[in-house]
C-alpha positions as CSV (number, residue, x, y, z in Angstrom):
1,M,30.0,-61.3,27.0
2,P,26.5,-60.3,27.4
3,Q,23.8,-62.1,26.8
4,H,19.9,-61.7,26.5
5,S,16.8,-63.8,25.7
6,D,13.6,-62.8,26.1
7,S,10.1,-64.6,24.6
8,R,6.9,-62.7,24.8
9,I,2.6,-63.3,23.8
10,L,1.8,-60.2,22.0
11,P,-1.9,-59.0,20.4
12,Y,-0.4,-59.3,16.9
13,T,0.3,-61.0,14.1
14,A,4.0,-62.8,13.4
15,A,3.7,-60.6,10.0
16,Q,3.3,-57.5,11.8
17,M,5.9,-58.3,14.3
18,Y,8.3,-59.7,11.6
19,A,7.6,-56.4,9.3
20,L,8.1,-54.0,12.1
21,V,11.8,-55.6,13.2
22,A,12.7,-55.5,9.7
23,D,12.2,-52.5,9.1
24,I,15.9,-51.2,9.9
25,E,15.9,-47.8,8.4
26,R,12.8,-46.9,10.9
27,Y,14.8,-47.9,14.3
28,P,15.8,-44.5,15.4
29,E,12.1,-43.0,15.0
30,F,11.9,-45.4,18.5
31,L,14.6,-47.3,19.5
32,P,16.1,-46.1,22.4
33,W,19.8,-44.7,22.0
34,N,19.8,-45.6,18.3
35,S,20.7,-41.9,16.7
36,A,21.2,-43.5,12.8
37,A,20.3,-45.9,10.7
38,R,21.7,-46.5,7.3
39,I,21.1,-49.3,4.7
40,R,24.5,-50.4,2.9
41,A,23.5,-53.0,0.2
42,R,20.5,-55.3,0.0
43,R,20.9,-58.4,-1.7
44,P,18.8,-61.6,-2.5
45,G,19.4,-64.3,1.1
46,P,21.1,-67.8,1.0
47,V,17.5,-69.1,0.5
48,A,14.4,-68.7,-1.9
49,G,12.4,-66.0,-1.3
50,S,15.4,-64.5,1.7
51,E,16.9,-61.1,1.8
52,V,20.3,-60.0,3.7
53,I,20.7,-56.4,4.2
54,E,24.0,-54.6,5.4
55,A,23.5,-52.1,7.6
56,D,25.0,-49.7,9.9
57,L,23.4,-48.6,12.8
58,V,24.6,-45.7,15.5
59,I,24.0,-45.7,18.8
60,S,24.9,-43.2,21.3
61,F,25.0,-43.8,25.3
62,K,25.9,-41.3,27.8
63,V,29.2,-39.5,25.9
64,F,29.5,-42.8,24.0
65,R,28.7,-42.7,20.6
66,E,29.7,-45.8,18.3
67,R,28.5,-47.0,14.3
68,F,28.7,-50.5,13.9
69,G,27.6,-52.4,10.8
70,S,26.0,-55.7,10.7
71,R,24.3,-58.3,8.2
72,V,20.5,-58.9,8.9
73,T,19.4,-61.8,7.0
74,L,15.2,-61.9,7.0
75,F,13.6,-65.5,6.4
76,P,10.0,-64.5,5.9
77,A,8.8,-68.0,4.7
78,E,9.4,-69.0,8.6
79,W,9.4,-65.3,10.2
80,R,12.7,-65.4,11.1
81,I,15.9,-62.6,11.3
82,D,19.2,-63.4,12.0
83,T,21.5,-60.8,12.6
84,E,25.4,-61.1,12.3
85,Y,28.2,-58.5,13.2
86,L,30.4,-56.8,10.1
87,D,32.5,-54.2,12.1
88,G,32.8,-51.5,14.6
89,P,33.2,-51.6,18.3
90,F,32.6,-55.4,19.2
91,K,34.5,-58.2,19.6
92,Y,31.2,-60.1,18.4
93,L,28.0,-59.9,17.6
94,R,24.8,-61.9,17.0
95,S,21.4,-61.8,17.3
96,G,17.9,-62.4,15.7
97,W,14.4,-63.0,16.1
98,S,11.7,-65.4,15.6
99,F,8.2,-64.9,15.2
100,A,5.1,-67.3,15.6
101,D,1.5,-66.9,15.2
102,L,-0.8,-68.0,18.0
103,P,-4.8,-69.0,18.1
104,V,-6.7,-66.0,18.7
105,N,-7.3,-65.1,21.9
106,E,-10.4,-65.1,23.7
107,S,-11.5,-61.5,22.7
108,G,-10.4,-62.5,19.1
109,I,-7.3,-61.1,19.0
110,P,-4.9,-62.8,17.0
111,T,-1.6,-63.1,19.0
112,C,1.5,-64.4,18.2
113,K,5.0,-65.7,20.2
114,V,7.9,-63.4,19.7
115,E,11.6,-64.6,20.9
116,F,14.8,-62.4,20.7
117,F,17.9,-63.0,22.1
118,V,21.3,-60.9,21.8
119,D,25.0,-62.2,22.5
120,F,27.8,-59.7,21.9
121,E,31.0,-58.3,23.4
122,F,32.6,-54.8,23.1
123,R,36.2,-54.2,22.2
124,N,36.4,-51.6,24.4
125,A,36.7,-52.9,27.9
126,L,35.6,-49.7,29.3
127,L,32.5,-49.1,27.4
128,G,32.0,-52.6,28.7
129,K,31.6,-52.2,32.1
130,V,29.5,-49.1,31.5
131,I,26.7,-51.1,29.2
132,G,27.4,-54.5,32.1
133,V,26.1,-52.4,34.7
134,V,22.7,-51.6,32.9
135,F,22.6,-54.3,30.1
136,G,19.8,-56.3,31.5
137,E,17.7,-52.6,31.7
138,A,18.8,-51.3,28.5
139,M,17.8,-55.0,27.0
140,S,14.6,-54.8,28.4
141,R,14.4,-51.4,27.3
142,I,14.9,-52.3,24.2
143,V,12.5,-54.8,23.7
144,R,9.8,-52.8,24.9
145,A,10.4,-50.0,22.0
146,F,9.4,-52.5,19.6
147,Q,6.4,-53.6,22.0
148,D,5.3,-49.9,22.1
149,R,6.0,-49.4,18.3
150,A,3.7,-52.8,17.6
151,R,1.0,-50.7,19.6
152,A,1.5,-47.1,17.8
153,L,1.6,-49.4,14.3
154,Y,-1.4,-51.5,14.4
155,G,-3.5,-50.7,18.4
156,A,-4.1,-52.4,20.8
């Protein structure tokens, strides 16, 4: 049952970081091990202004290639993104992002706090063991990939 959480202060606005993470279709362009992304459906969410996206991601890692479906709920008024598992190689998967604007830094650059968590377990014990060995580094690489993507899109 690997779990990971990360919190970072970044030189971007909450809106910029939210938009980057909410753009699921672009994940294969920059996320390690993500070889494909497909949106199944979009519909209004449970709260006014929210949106629910059902998406498939294909994860390729060494000899493993797995597709999994998830339900992503976007809450733009709260700068929050929640993800829940639909189908694929996991017993369960939950993840979430939150973004909060902070005061402009001493250089006059807007900053925000980005928080991320993920909690999951694979059905396949072998795959779980393989991932378990590199889990911490894998999560760090994923968070860094979002940070690098922000730098590529927004500068700084």
